[in-house]
C-alpha positions in Angstrom: 83.7 -10.2 94.7 80.4 -11.1 96.6 78.3 -13.2 94.3 75.1 -11.6 95.8 76.1 -8.4 94.4 76.7 -9.3 91.0 73.0 -8.7 89.7 73.2 -5.3 91.0 76.5 -4.6 89.3 75.3 -6.1 86.0 72.3 -3.7 86.1 74.6 -0.8 86.8 76.7 -1.5 83.8 73.6 -2.3 81.6 72.1 1.2 82.8 75.3 3.1 82.2 75.8 1.4 78.6 72.0 2.3 78.1 72.6 5.6 79.2 75.7 6.1 76.6 73.6 4.9 74.0 70.9 7.3 74.6 73.1 10.4 74.9 74.9 9.3 71.7 71.2 9.0 70.0 70.3 12.5 71.3 73.7 14.1 69.9 72.9 12.3 66.4 69.4 13.6 66.7 70.5 17.2 67.5 72.9 17.0 64.4 70.2 15.6 62.3 67.6 18.1 63.4 69.8 21.1 62.7 70.2 19.9 59.2 66.6 19.4 58.8 66.0 22.9 60.1 68.3 24.3 57.5 66.4 22.6 54.8 62.9 23.8 56.3 64.3 27.4 56.2 65.7 26.9 52.7 62.3 25.6 51.6 60.7 28.6 53.6 58.6 26.1 55.8 59.2 28.3 58.7 56.5 27.0 61.1 58.3 23.5 60.9 61.7 25.1 61.7 60.3 27.0 64.7 58.7 23.9 66.0 62.1 22.2 65.4 64.1 24.9 67.3 61.7 24.6 70.2 62.3 21.0 70.4 66.1 21.4 70.3 65.6 24.1 73.2 63.8 21.4 75.4 66.2 18.7 74.8 69.6 20.8 74.7 71.7 22.7 77.4 74.7 24.8 77.6 76.1 26.0 74.1 73.9 23.9 72.1 70.6 25.5 73.9 71.8 29.1 73.3 72.7 28.4 69.7 69.1 27.1 69.3 67.5 30.0 71.1 69.5 32.6 69.1 68.7 30.8 65.6 64.7 30.8 66.9 65.2 34.5 67.8 66.7 35.2 64.3 63.9 33.2 62.8 61.2 35.1 64.6 62.9 38.6 63.5 62.9 37.5 59.9 59.4 36.7 59.8 58.5 40.1 61.4 57.5 38.4 64.9 58.9 41.2 66.5 57.5 40.7 70.0 58.7 37.2 70.1 62.2 38.1 68.7 62.7 41.0 71.3 61.8 38.8 74.3 64.0 36.0 73.3 66.9 38.2 72.4 66.5 40.1 75.4 66.6 36.8 77.5 69.8 36.1 75.3 71.1 39.4 76.3 71.0 38.7 79.8 72.0 35.1 79.8 74.2 34.7 77.0 77.4 36.5 78.2 79.7 33.7 78.4 79.2 33.1 74.6 81.0 35.9 73.2 79.9 35.4 69.5 76.1 35.0 70.5 76.1 37.9 73.0 77.6 40.3 70.4 75.4 39.5 67.8 72.4 39.5 70.1 73.4 43.2 71.2 73.3 44.0 67.5 69.8 42.4 66.8 68.3 44.4 69.8 69.5 47.6 67.8 67.8 46.5 64.7 64.7 45.3 66.4 64.3 48.7 68.3 64.6 50.5 64.8 61.8 47.8 63.3 59.5 48.9 66.0 60.1 52.5 64.9 62.0 53.3 68.2 65.1 55.0 66.9 65.9 56.9 70.1 66.1 53.3 71.8 68.3 51.9 68.9 70.6 54.7 69.3 70.6 54.1 73.2 71.5 50.4 72.3 74.3 51.5 70.0 75.7 53.8 72.7 75.8 50.7 75.1 77.6 48.6 72.8 80.1 51.0 72.1 80.8 51.5 76.1 80.4 47.7 76.9 81.5 45.9 73.9 84.3 48.2 72.3 85.7 45.1 70.4 82.8 45.1 68.3 84.4 46.8 65.1 83.7 46.5 61.4 86.9 44.6 61.1 86.1 41.9 63.7 82.4 41.6 63.4 80.8 41.3 59.9 77.4 41.6 61.7 78.6 45.2 62.8 77.6 46.4 59.3 74.0 46.7 60.6 74.8 49.4 63.1 75.8 52.3 60.6 72.8 51.2 58.5 70.3 51.6 61.4 72.0 54.9 62.5 71.9 56.3 58.8 68.2 55.3 58.6 67.5 56.6 62.1 69.1 59.9 61.3 67.1 60.2 57.9 64.1 59.7 59.8 65.0 62.5 62.1 65.5 64.7 59.1 69.3 64.8 59.8 70.4 64.4 56.1 73.9 65.4 56.5 74.5 62.7 59.3 72.7 60.0 57.4 75.3 60.4 54.6 78.3 61.0 56.8 77.9 57.9 58.8 78.0 55.8 55.9 80.7 57.5 53.9 82.9 57.3 57.1 82.0 53.3 56.9 83.2 53.3 53.4 86.6 54.0 54.4 86.9 51.0 56.5 88.0 47.4 55.6 84.6 45.6 55.6 83.5 42.4 53.7 81.9 42.6 50.5 78.5 41.7 51.6 78.4 44.4 54.2 79.7 47.1 51.9 77.3 46.2 49.3 74.2 46.8 51.9 76.0 50.0 52.8 76.2 51.3 49.1 72.5 50.3 48.6 71.5 52.2 51.7 73.2 55.3 50.5 71.2 54.9 47.2 67.9 54.5 49.1 68.8 57.6 51.3 69.3 59.9 47.9 66.2 58.3 46.6 64.2 59.5 49.6 65.6 62.9 49.4 65.0 63.5 45.7 68.8 62.9 44.7 68.1 60.9 41.9 71.4 61.3 40.1 73.2 60.4 43.2 70.9 57.2 44.0 71.7 56.0 40.1 75.3 56.4 41.0 75.2 54.2 44.1 73.0 51.7 42.7 75.0 51.1 39.8 78.3 51.0 41.8 80.3 48.2 40.5 80.9 46.7 43.8 77.1 46.7 44.5 76.6 43.4 42.6 79.5 41.7 43.9 77.5 40.9 47.2 74.3 40.0 45.8 72.3 36.8 45.0 70.0 36.8 41.9 66.9 37.8 43.8 68.7 40.8 45.5 69.9 42.0 42.1 66.1 42.2 41.2 65.1 44.0 44.0 68.0 46.4 43.5 66.9 47.1 39.9 63.2 48.1 41.4 64.9 50.8 43.3 67.1 51.8 40.3 63.6 52.1 38.3 62.3 54.7 41.0 65.5 56.6 40.7 65.1 56.6 36.9 61.5 57.7 37.3 62.9 60.6 39.2 65.2 61.4 36.2 62.2 61.0 33.7 64.1 58.3 32.1 61.0 56.3 30.9 62.8 54.4 28.1 65.4 53.1 30.6 62.7 51.7 33.1 61.1 49.9 30.0 64.3 48.5 29.2 65.1 47.2 32.8 61.4 46.1 33.5 61.3 44.1 30.0 62.5 41.0 31.4 60.0 38.4 32.7 62.0 37.9 35.9 61.8 41.7 36.6 58.7 41.4 38.7 59.9 39.1 41.5 61.3 39.9 44.8 60.6 41.6 48.2 57.1 43.0 48.6 58.1 46.4 49.0 60.4 46.5 46.4 58.1 44.8 44.0 55.5 47.6 44.5 58.2 50.2 43.3 58.6 47.6 40.3 54.8 47.8 39.4 54.8 51.5 39.8 57.6 52.6 38.1 57.2 50.5 35.2 53.3 51.3 35.2 54.3 55.1 34.9 56.6 54.6 32.2 53.9 52.7 30.1 51.5 55.7 30.9 54.1 58.4 29.8 54.7 56.3 26.6 50.9 55.9 25.8 50.6 52.3 27.0 47.6 52.9 29.0 46.2 49.3 29.4 49.7 47.8 30.6 50.1 50.7 32.9 46.7 50.3 34.4 47.2 46.5 34.7 50.6 47.1 36.6 49.1 49.6 39.1 45.8 47.1 39.7 48.5 44.4 40.6 49.6 46.4 43.5 46.4 45.8 44.9 46.0 42.3 43.8 49.5 40.9 44.8 50.9 43.1 47.2 48.9 45.4 49.4 47.2 42.2 51.0 50.4 40.3 51.6 51.9 43.1 53.7 52.4 42.4 57.4 49.4 44.1 59.6 52.2 46.1 61.3 53.4 47.6 58.0 50.8 50.3 57.9 53.1 53.1 56.3 54.1 50.7 53.3 50.4 49.8 53.0 49.5 53.6 52.8 52.3 54.7 50.6 52.1 52.0 48.0 48.3 52.4 48.1 48.7 56.3 47.5 51.0 55.6 44.8 48.5 53.2 43.2 45.6 55.7 43.3 47.9 58.6 41.9 48.8 56.5 39.0 45.3 55.4 38.4 44.3 58.7 38.3 46.8 60.0 35.8 45.6 57.0 33.6 41.8 58.1 34.0 42.8 61.8 32.9 44.5 60.5 29.8 41.5 58.6 29.1 39.2 61.3 29.7 37.5 59.3 32.6 37.4 62.5 34.7 34.9 61.1 37.3 37.2 58.0 38.0 40.2 60.4 38.1 38.4 62.5 40.6 37.5 59.7 42.9 41.2 58.3 42.7 42.9 61.6 43.7 40.0 62.0 46.3 41.1 58.8 47.9 44.5 60.0 48.8 43.3 63.0 50.4 40.2 61.4 52.3 42.7 58.8 53.7 45.5 61.1 54.5 42.9 63.2 56.4 41.8 60.0 58.5 45.4 59.3 59.4 46.4 61.0 62.7 49.0 63.7 62.5 51.0 62.3 65.2 50.7 58.4 63.5 53.6 59.0 61.1 56.0 61.5 62.7 59.2 60.2 60.9 60.8 62.7 58.8 60.7 60.6 55.5 57.3 59.3 56.1 55.7 62.3 56.8 57.3 64.1 53.7 56.1 61.2 51.4 52.6 61.3 52.6 52.7 65.2 52.2 53.9 65.0 48.7 51.3 62.8 47.5 48.6 64.9 49.5 50.0 67.9 47.5 49.7 66.0 44.1 46.3 64.7 44.6 45.1 68.5 45.4 46.9 69.8 42.5 45.4 67.4 40.0 41.8 67.8 41.4 42.5 71.7 41.0 43.4 71.2 37.6 40.3 68.9 36.8 37.9 71.4 38.3 39.3 74.2 36.5 40.1 73.0 33.1 37.4 70.3 32.6 34.6 71.0 34.8 34.8 74.9 34.8 34.3 75.1 38.6 36.7 77.7 39.4 35.8 78.3 43.0 36.3 74.6 43.9 39.8 74.6 42.1 40.9 77.8 44.1 39.8 76.0 47.1 42.0 73.0 46.4 44.9 75.1 45.6 44.3 77.2 48.7 44.6 74.1 50.9 47.7 72.8 49.0 49.2 76.3 49.8 48.4 76.3 53.3 50.1 72.9 53.5 53.4 74.2 51.8 53.2 77.3 54.2 53.2 75.1 57.2 56.5 73.2 55.9 60.1 74.0 56.8 62.5 75.1 54.2 64.2 71.5 54.3 60.8 69.8 53.8 60.0 72.3 50.9 63.4 71.6 49.3 63.0 67.8 49.5 59.3 67.6 48.5 60.0 70.0 45.7 62.6 67.5 44.4 60.4 64.7 44.3 59.5 63.2 40.9 57.3 60.2 40.6 55.6 61.2 37.2 54.2 64.7 38.2 56.6 66.2 35.7 58.2 68.9 37.8 58.2 70.4 41.3 54.9 70.0 42.9 55.6 73.1 44.9 56.5 75.3 42.0 53.3 74.0 40.0 51.0 74.7 42.9 52.4 78.2 43.6 52.1 78.9 39.8 48.8 77.6 39.4 47.6 79.9 42.4 48.7 82.8 40.4 46.9 81.8 37.4 43.5 81.1 39.2 43.9 84.4 41.3 44.2 86.4 37.7 40.6 84.8 37.0 
């Protein structure tokens, strides 16, 4: 060996050794980073988790890079950063075909994203594409597949096809699926019936023995919030008080927590615990509305309408009629400001129409029985009657079945009151 080449050879060896150590350090760094990211997510330090995933993407390639991008996209989705999630999932869908697991789950996430953005037509289109291009994705082969029947059921319900919404889940129950997925499907069926005014069926599904098998503690609390709304539909005020009597009851997801405060408040009002009821209704404003994502405008208005309606009921019992009138008017005025095409989902439209009818009815009663203004009362009932006449038979049936403290079908009440006012 030529001695002149020795320094050069030594340099090559040292360089190779240094490169080996560097790659080893990078791998250790990656493993450590993924563990750290998991801790960030467990502690809800999502911004730190996002930055760490971006760092992983920069230093990784191949499968590790795909995994980091997929996990970041999931984190965006969980945090309702739907634009960012959509862009990254679309990138993965077009580039991750060599990784079957990531590719399959990305396809399902695109379905969920489309629904989250209110585009059920696109969600169904994605589902049809999955069935054609990825027929191997089945409930038995992929636990994540359970999101597809849930999305389909919600989309059919939004379009007013209640029969299909039920059938798609009933068919899913007949398949061999994991406990967690079955639990979600059972809860979704209960929520469907809750929206349709089928409170007995909602309670049956919420209390199904298999439901609790797939839930962690916080999810069990959230389930109780929906169970209380179903019991409100049955006027089971004692049962709501019993369920909500535990200190930990008022914990959970923002939306379900709104239902927890509302159902418990109405149970208090119906049992003459007026101050407790008013305090819980005010907590919807103080602890929930301001925390909702800016994109969640339907939830904002719906929970706000519930709050105004509940406060109006308290004011009537306490003989604070001017306050009651203001609260009921708030529902009508906001409802009239909302574009008729802004919320065209069957369920959203029904819920807003229902609360608008309640407000007209309560104002008609106040004007007639308290203020002696029969003309204003007749105008209110006439407007409510015109709204009812514009509804389909299906909408009338569902709105007439709804019960949130109104003590009976609002449509029957308005029709009856119209006859009473016309006789005067």
